[in-house]
C-alpha positions as CSV (number, residue, x, y, z in Angstrom):
1,M,133.6,68.6,113.7
2,N,131.9,70.1,110.8
3,A,133.3,69.5,107.2
4,P,134.3,72.4,104.7
5,M,132.8,73.0,101.4
6,T,133.9,70.4,99.0
7,T,134.9,73.1,96.4
8,T,136.6,76.3,96.2
9,D,134.1,77.4,93.4
10,H,132.4,80.6,95.1
11,T,128.8,79.9,93.5
12,S,128.8,76.4,94.8
13,T,126.1,75.7,97.6
14,E,127.2,71.7,98.0
15,I,127.6,70.9,101.7
16,I,129.2,67.8,102.9
17,C,128.0,68.4,106.8
18,R,124.4,70.6,107.0
19,R,124.9,72.8,110.0
20,L,121.1,74.1,110.4
21,P,119.3,70.8,110.5
22,G,116.0,71.8,111.8
23,R,116.5,75.2,112.6
24,T,113.9,78.1,111.8
25,A,115.8,81.0,109.6
26,V,113.7,84.4,108.8
27,V,115.1,86.4,105.5
28,T,113.5,89.6,105.0
29,G,114.2,90.9,101.5
30,G,114.5,87.4,100.5
31,A,113.1,87.4,97.0
32,S,116.2,88.6,95.0
33,G,120.3,89.1,95.4
34,I,121.6,88.6,98.6
35,G,118.6,87.6,100.5
36,L,118.0,84.9,97.7
37,A,121.3,83.5,97.9
38,T,121.3,83.4,101.4
39,A,117.9,81.4,101.2
40,K,119.1,78.8,99.0
41,R,122.1,78.6,101.2
42,L,120.6,77.9,104.5
43,A,117.8,75.4,102.8
44,S,121.0,73.6,101.8
45,E,122.3,73.5,105.2
46,G,118.8,71.9,106.8
47,A,116.9,74.9,107.8
48,H,113.2,75.7,107.5
49,V,113.5,78.7,106.0
50,V,110.6,81.7,106.0
51,I,111.0,84.4,102.9
52,A,109.5,88.0,103.7
53,D,109.5,90.4,100.8
54,S,107.1,93.0,99.3
55,N,107.2,91.2,96.0
56,A,104.5,89.1,96.5
57,D,104.9,87.0,92.9
58,A,109.1,87.0,93.1
59,G,108.7,85.8,97.4
60,A,106.2,83.2,96.5
61,A,108.5,81.8,93.7
62,A,111.7,81.9,95.7
63,A,109.7,80.1,99.0
64,E,109.0,77.2,96.4
65,A,112.4,77.1,94.9
66,V,113.6,76.7,98.8
67,G,110.9,74.3,100.0
68,G,109.7,77.4,102.6
69,L,107.3,79.7,103.6
70,F,106.5,83.3,102.1
71,V,105.2,86.0,104.3
72,A,104.3,89.5,102.3
73,T,106.0,91.7,104.8
74,D,106.3,95.5,104.8
75,V,109.3,95.9,106.9
76,T,108.5,99.2,108.0
77,D,105.2,98.1,109.7
78,Q,105.4,97.0,112.9
79,A,102.4,94.8,113.0
80,A,103.4,93.0,110.0
81,V,106.9,92.0,111.0
82,E,105.7,91.0,114.3
83,N,103.1,88.7,112.4
84,L,106.3,87.7,110.1
85,F,108.4,86.2,112.9
86,D,105.1,84.8,114.8
87,T,104.2,82.9,111.8
88,A,107.9,81.4,111.5
89,A,107.9,80.1,114.9
90,A,104.5,79.0,115.1
91,T,104.8,77.1,111.5
92,Y,108.3,75.6,112.6
93,G,108.3,75.5,116.0
94,S,111.3,77.9,117.0
95,L,112.8,80.9,115.6
96,D,116.6,80.2,115.1
97,V,118.2,82.7,112.7
98,A,117.2,86.5,111.4
99,F,118.8,87.7,108.3
100,N,117.3,91.5,108.6
101,N,118.6,92.0,105.0
102,A,116.2,94.2,103.5
103,G,117.2,97.5,102.0
104,V,116.8,99.7,99.6
105,S,119.6,102.3,97.7
106,P,117.6,104.7,95.6
107,T,119.2,106.8,92.9
108,D,118.0,110.1,94.5
109,D,119.8,109.5,97.5
110,A,123.0,111.5,96.6
111,S,124.9,114.5,98.5
112,I,123.6,115.8,101.5
113,T,122.9,119.0,99.5
114,D,120.7,117.2,96.8
115,T,119.0,114.7,99.1
116,G,115.4,115.6,99.9
117,I,114.3,114.9,103.3
118,D,111.3,112.4,101.8
119,V,114.5,110.2,100.3
120,W,116.3,110.6,103.9
121,H,113.0,109.3,105.8
122,K,112.5,106.5,102.9
123,V,115.9,104.9,103.2
124,Q,116.2,105.2,106.7
125,D,112.9,103.6,107.5
126,I,113.4,100.3,105.2
127,N,117.4,100.1,105.9
128,L,117.5,101.1,109.8
129,T,113.8,101.1,111.4
130,S,113.3,97.8,109.8
131,V,116.3,96.2,111.6
132,Y,115.0,97.6,114.9
133,L,111.6,95.8,114.6
134,C,112.7,92.8,113.1
135,S,115.4,92.6,115.9
136,Q,112.7,93.1,118.2
137,A,110.3,90.5,116.9
138,A,112.8,88.3,116.8
139,L,114.4,88.7,120.4
140,K,110.7,87.9,121.5
141,H,111.4,84.2,120.5
142,M,114.8,83.8,121.1
143,R,115.0,84.8,124.7
144,K,112.4,82.1,125.5
145,Q,113.9,79.7,123.5
146,G,117.8,81.0,125.1
147,R,119.6,80.7,122.0
148,G,119.5,82.9,118.5
149,S,121.5,84.1,115.7
150,I,120.7,87.5,114.3
151,I,122.5,88.9,111.2
152,N,121.6,92.5,110.3
153,T,122.8,93.5,106.6
154,A,125.2,96.6,107.0
155,S,127.6,97.9,104.3
156,F,131.2,98.5,104.2
157,V,130.3,102.3,103.4
158,A,129.7,102.3,106.9
159,L,133.4,102.0,107.7
160,M,134.4,104.3,104.9
161,G,134.1,107.9,103.3
162,S,133.1,108.6,99.8
163,A,133.3,111.3,97.8
164,T,130.3,109.6,95.5
165,S,128.0,109.8,98.5
166,Q,124.4,108.1,99.2
167,I,124.2,110.1,102.7
168,S,120.7,108.4,103.9
169,Y,122.3,104.8,102.8
170,T,125.9,105.3,104.4
171,A,124.0,106.8,107.6
172,S,121.5,104.0,107.9
173,K,124.0,101.3,107.4
174,G,126.1,102.9,110.4
175,G,123.1,103.0,112.4
176,V,123.0,99.3,111.8
177,L,126.5,98.7,113.0
178,A,125.7,100.4,116.0
179,M,122.4,98.6,116.6
180,T,124.2,95.4,116.1
181,R,127.0,96.0,118.4
182,E,124.3,97.2,121.5
183,L,122.2,94.0,120.7
184,G,125.2,91.6,120.7
185,V,126.6,92.8,123.8
186,E,123.2,93.0,125.7
187,F,121.9,89.5,125.0
188,A,125.3,87.9,124.6
189,K,124.6,85.8,128.2
190,E,121.1,85.0,126.9
191,G,122.9,82.7,124.1
192,I,121.7,85.2,121.5
193,R,124.4,86.3,119.3
194,V,123.8,89.5,117.0
195,N,126.2,90.1,114.3
196,A,126.5,92.6,111.2
197,L,127.4,91.4,107.7
198,C,129.4,94.2,105.8
199,P,129.2,93.4,102.3
200,G,131.6,95.1,99.6
201,P,129.8,95.8,96.2
202,V,128.1,92.8,95.4
203,N,127.1,91.9,91.5
204,T,123.4,92.0,92.4
205,D,120.3,93.3,90.1
206,L,120.4,96.5,92.5
207,L,123.8,97.0,91.8
208,R,123.6,96.6,87.9
209,E,120.6,98.5,87.8
210,L,122.6,101.6,89.5
211,F,126.0,101.4,87.6
212,A,124.0,100.8,83.9
213,K,122.7,104.3,84.7
214,D,126.0,105.7,85.3
215,P,128.9,103.4,84.1
216,E,131.5,105.9,85.2
217,M,130.5,105.2,88.9
218,A,131.0,101.4,88.6
219,A,134.1,102.3,87.1
220,R,135.5,104.8,89.9
221,R,134.5,102.1,92.7
222,L,135.6,98.7,91.0
223,V,139.3,100.0,90.7
224,H,139.4,100.4,94.0
225,V,138.9,96.8,95.1
226,P,142.0,94.5,95.2
227,M,140.5,91.6,94.1
228,G,139.2,93.2,90.9
229,R,135.9,92.0,90.5
230,F,132.8,92.4,92.6
231,A,131.7,90.1,94.7
232,E,128.8,87.5,94.2
233,A,125.4,86.8,96.3
234,E,126.7,83.4,97.2
235,E,129.6,84.8,98.8
236,M,127.6,86.9,101.4
237,A,125.4,83.5,101.3
238,A,128.3,81.5,102.9
239,A,129.3,84.4,105.3
240,V,125.7,84.2,106.7
241,A,125.6,80.5,106.8
242,F,128.7,80.9,108.9
243,L,127.4,83.5,111.4
244,A,124.0,81.6,111.2
245,S,125.9,78.4,112.5
246,D,127.4,77.2,115.9
247,D,130.5,77.6,113.9
248,S,130.7,81.2,115.1
249,S,129.4,80.4,118.3
250,F,131.8,82.7,120.1
251,V,131.5,86.0,117.0
252,T,128.6,88.3,118.6
253,A,128.8,92.1,118.3
254,Q,130.9,92.2,115.5
255,S,130.9,93.8,112.1
256,F,131.8,90.9,109.9
257,T,133.4,92.2,106.7
258,V,133.4,90.5,103.1
259,D,134.4,93.1,100.6
260,G,137.5,91.3,98.6
261,G,139.9,93.6,100.7
262,L,138.4,97.1,99.7
263,T,138.2,98.7,103.2
264,N,141.7,97.7,103.6
265,A,143.0,99.0,100.4
266,Y,145.1,102.2,99.9
267,T,146.3,101.2,96.5
268,T,145.2,98.3,94.3
269,P,147.2,95.9,92.4
270,L,147.7,97.1,88.5
């Protein structure tokens, strides 16, 4: 039986029993934020980690930090995505985990009345189409093996409505949830599990940059989180590690919500 973490400190990555020894994990958007925290967590659990990112310098540094491999990748380009997963499998001999995490949330993605079609397409391509491409490329290898775990980054916004809209982002994450359910059901009997991570607001550079430009936006969101704080990237990484491991062997086609209670809150503590 796998032992739990030795501490309740949510920033700790000290593991008693490594759950992913020898397995190969691809992490897109792995150079920063949730992706980087997850790459570190998966590596600490024994996985060979392949980091994909469009930022070559940050991606190479992240791969070095986890003792893994960096593959510069435009996740909206089918040939680049296929090369990413083929390289991972060829280098380490298997493709066991795909964390399809790359995403954007530009400031000009706002209300449907203000968001231009170019912004709409950019967000859909990176947040949704990339998940389609990465899942397709990962499945090619996982079906041959008869096993694998795909984890797609969605968001709590796909489960709720908001008057401070990011219309294309919200729609893209809703698409990720629908695709995840479909894939999870379709490939379950082949030993492949597909789940979606739905983070609440996470204390990452992306969120800090967005909220620094509009402190009122941050305050309006934080008041709704029962725990009274934003999540840390390491807390999301812990959830991904669970979904990647055999501890979640009977979990598939699920929306795994890690949001500090946000999506179930009517009112929050004073």
